[in-house]
FIGUBA-919730 format. One record per residue (C-alpha): residue in three letters; x, y, z. Coordinates in pm, whole numbers, plus 50000, padded with zeros to 5 digits. Layout:
! FIGUBA-919730
ALAXYZ...
END
This chain:
! FIGUBA-919730
MET659198166363870THR660708154063553GLY660788116863454ALA658668088163598ALA657838089463960TYR660018065664161LEU659168078264506GLU655428088664547VAL654168108764840GLU650378110264817ARG648298133665025VAL650428128765344SER649398144365661ALA651478141565978HIS650718153166329TYR652708157566649GLY650058153066914ALA647378178366832THR649618199566606ARG649288190866230VAL652658195366063LEU652058182265706HIS648798190965533GLY647848165465263LEU651178169565097SER651918153164762LEU655268149264586ASP656728128264308VAL660558121364292ALA662098107863973GLU664648078763990GLY668118091263997SER667318127364079PHE668618150264351VAL665688167464519ALA666178194864783LEU663408201865035LEU663878238465114GLY662168260365365ALA662478279065699SER662628262566036GLY659318246966128CYS657928244465771GLY657708205565789LYS660748196365578THR662418173765846THR659158157965934LEU658548149465568LEU662038134165548ARG661438113765865THR658118102465723ILE659698089965408ALA662358072865612GLY659768054765821PHE660878071966162MET657448086366159LEU654228071966022PRO651638095465855ASN648278100465998GLU646838101665644GLY648078094565282ALA650478068365126LEU654038065365030ARG655318042664740VAL658678034364608ALA658808019064250GLY655038011864293ARG655507992864624ASP653478006664911ILE655898014665203THR653398035665411ARG653518012665715ALA656917994965636PRO659587998265898PRO662708018265822ASP664947988565756GLN662617975465479ARG662358007065275GLY665718004065100MET666888038765234ALA669688053165434MET669888086665617VAL672868109965684PHE671938130165983GLN672858166266081SER674728153866388TYR676698126966191ALA675528101366462LEU678898082466440TRP679988057766709PRO682748076466892HIS684358045267026MET684638028866679SER687208034866401VAL686418049666063ALA686158014965905GLN683988000466178ASN681578030866150ILE681308027065771GLY680817988065793TYR678397989266088GLY675277986665861LEU676677957965679LYS677507939866002LEU674047944766140ARG672787928165812GLY674967897165875VAL677257904165590GLU680327881165579ARG683447896865742ARG685567896465432ALA682837911965218VAL682457940565472ARG686187947265451CYS686107947765074LYS683107970365077VAL684577994665329GLY687757996865133GLU685808007564822ILE684038034065021LEU687178046665176ALA688738050564834MET685598066464683LEU685478093264965GLY689188101664979LEU689548085365315ASP692358061065219GLY694748055165514LEU692178066965781GLY690278033565820GLU691798025666155ARG691628061366296ASN689188068466561VAL686348091366431THR686808115866721ALA690278123966574LEU688798135866238SER687858169566116GLY684338179566065GLY684438174465684GLN686068140465728ARG683428129865982GLN680808139965722ARG682328118265472VAL682248089065715ALA678618094065789LEU677978095265420GLY680148063565365ARG678138044765623ALA674898053765447LEU676268043765097ALA677768010865232ILE674397993565234ASP673708003764871PRO670388022164952ALA667818029064668ILE667188063364821LEU669768084965010LEU668218108865265LEU670208139165378ASP668998158365687GLU670928191865673PRO674178172365683LEU676358203265605SER675108226265873ASN677768218566125LEU680698226765881ASP682278260265836ALA681488279365517LYS684518271065314ILE684408232565394ARG680698233065333GLN681128245564986THR683628218664901VAL681568190065061ARG678338200064886HIS680088196064547GLU681618162664649ILE678148148964750ARG676598160764418ALA679398146464208LEU679068114064397GLN675348111864367ARG675538116763980ARG678338090663958LEU676298065164151GLY672948074363987ILE671378073364332THR668048089664412ALA668678116764685ILE666538138564895HIS668208165765082VAL666658188865355THR668208223665384HIS667158258965489ASP670068272365266ARG668858285464938GLU672388286164777GLU672998250764888ALA669638238264725MET670428258264411VAL673848243464352MET673048206864454ALA669608198664334ASP667928190064012GLU664568198764162ILE663748221464452VAL660578218264665ILE659788247964870LEU657698241965174ASP655608265865369ALA653638254965680GLY653538218965582ARG652478224365217VAL654318225964884ALA654618262564796GLN656358255764463ALA658388227664308GLY660588229463995SER664028232063864PRO666448257764044GLU666178280763741ALA662368280563745ILE662068285464118TYR664628314564104ASN663348333063795ARG659628324263798PRO658428322564152GLN654668317164167SER653788334464488PRO654998363264706PHE656268338564959VAL658368319564712ALA659748351564560ASP660678365564907PHE662338332465008MET664298331864687GLY665738366264759ALA663208392064620ASP662578406664956ASN662208443264845ARG658588451464816ILE656558479464665ALA652758484264665LEU651358493464319THR648098503864187ALA648088494663819GLU645728492163504ILE645948458963319ASP644838464962960GLY645328437962703GLU649038429762710THR650158460662912VAL650388469763276THR650338507063309LEU651398527063623PRO650368563263659ALA653038589163745GLY653318600664113PRO655478623664318ASP658098597164369HIS657978576964046ALA657578579963676ALA654748566563475ALA655468531163328HIS654218508363065LEU655168472563125ALA654738445462866LEU652908415663019ASP654868389562806ARG658078402262963LEU656908397763323PRO658398365763482THR655058360163679ARG652468369663428ALA650228339563514ALA649668352263867LEU648138384763754PRO644408391963717ALA642938398663377GLY642028434463287GLY641008463563510ARG642508484063783HIS644168462864067ALA646278465964378LEU649578447664313THR652718439564511GLY656078441464325GLN659018423164459PHE662588425064339ARG666198414164447SER668728441264552GLU671108430564275ALA668388432964007ALA667758469664050VAL669798496263855LEU670848526264054LEU671278559763873GLU672178593864013GLU669458619963969THR670448649463769PRO668668683963722SER667908674863358ASP665898643063461GLY662338652963393HIS659458642563618ASP657398635263312GLU659668606763194VAL657828574063118GLY659458541163201ARG659328517862901ASP659368482063041ALA660818493463368VAL659588510463693LEU661488541863787LEU661468553064146ARG663008585764282GLY664748583464625ARG667688591564826VAL670608571564968GLU670488568165342GLU673318543365417VAL675898525865209SER678088494765285TYR680458472465119PRO679678434365153GLY682208426764881GLY682058430264491VAL679468456264499TRP678308485864708ARG675018480664901HIS672708511064925LEU669818516665164VAL667578538364962ARG664548556565088VAL661588562664848SER658828580165020ALA657908558965334ALA659708528265204THR663388517265216PHE664958493764966LEU668358476564939VAL670058481864604ASP673448467364505HIS675528488064256ALA679148487264123GLU679638522464212ARG679258539864555PHE676668567464604GLY677258586964922PRO674478591065186GLY672048619865097THR672538613964708ALA669418618064507VAL669028587164295ARG666638568764062VAL666088532764113ARG665218513863784LEU663518481463805PRO663538463063456VAL660388443963393GLU662108411663352THR663358413763720LEU660068425663882PHE657708399564023LEU654128412764031PHE651358396064236PRO647778405364340THR648218421264676ALA645638398164831ALA647598367664714GLY650108373464984GLY647448372865252THR649018402265439GLY647888432565231THR650388461065177PRO653828454065338PRO654398479165634THR657428495865459ALA655948495465112MET655148527464907ALA651688530864751LEU652258542264395
END
């Protein structure tokens, strides 16, 4: 994380009965930053958020805010507020009553509550809706009310537990930008749980990817997307096409010998986005991963020689099996030997077309096969 640590999560473990969910997890969050906890269902991201909030106490480890130990502090003494996935609004109360509820519990004078609620209504574009019952609001408006209730108490840290998952796609895109703009305007520290990769990319300063209760990688959206440090992270960030490779690593070059379905290739190590993950020297089994939009699809012609050498690109020869149009590009299912890959291209190649798939070195993530822990993927092709 960038900047001085404001929230410190130090070697935290958490259990549900005999099941260990968080495994000695450490995390630093800078003051005023927007951090997204990203991962699949069951990875521990909500458990981590609940532990930070104080709704769940860790079995091991410590939590600190601005140097103050909050490990055993109750939720109302942590200076935090949470926006829940279900909104958790009082259905019998008006918009204004819901927003001011936390202030009322704190014994704030009624006039001051009205003033604060008015400020929140104006800030969130809810002017004129203060007396309306929350059950009469749209999903997007209810989410703004839930956010307003959290912000009304002026929390030091705002916790967001998948707050947009109940909204339809169009409203979700609007609200995510509203929340991000509001967080920047207020300068508040925010921690956002989501399983949506795009949501994390557009909202967060820093992304923390969790896998089985551990931090798989943390960094800026650009770094996570362009320089994944493991097969898991690369796959989660969209590079889910996999090929099995046997390659020679010599000095600053990775060399792939030619085969029946691919050309020989020489790849410059300094142009690989994941160079640090590769072993030094010798012959190694590697797994290459790439995104469907990163590959270049070319029609095979009779003049294309099989003795061609790929310079800073891997060249595969295959055949189109299926084609679809998801919008903007044509999506091709290409079979190369025993493997199939998805490749997006501006032009349509019909089923049965012989093609070459070009994988530029800058878009190819290479890892030692053993690093993934699963060996050769079942649909991968040994080159």
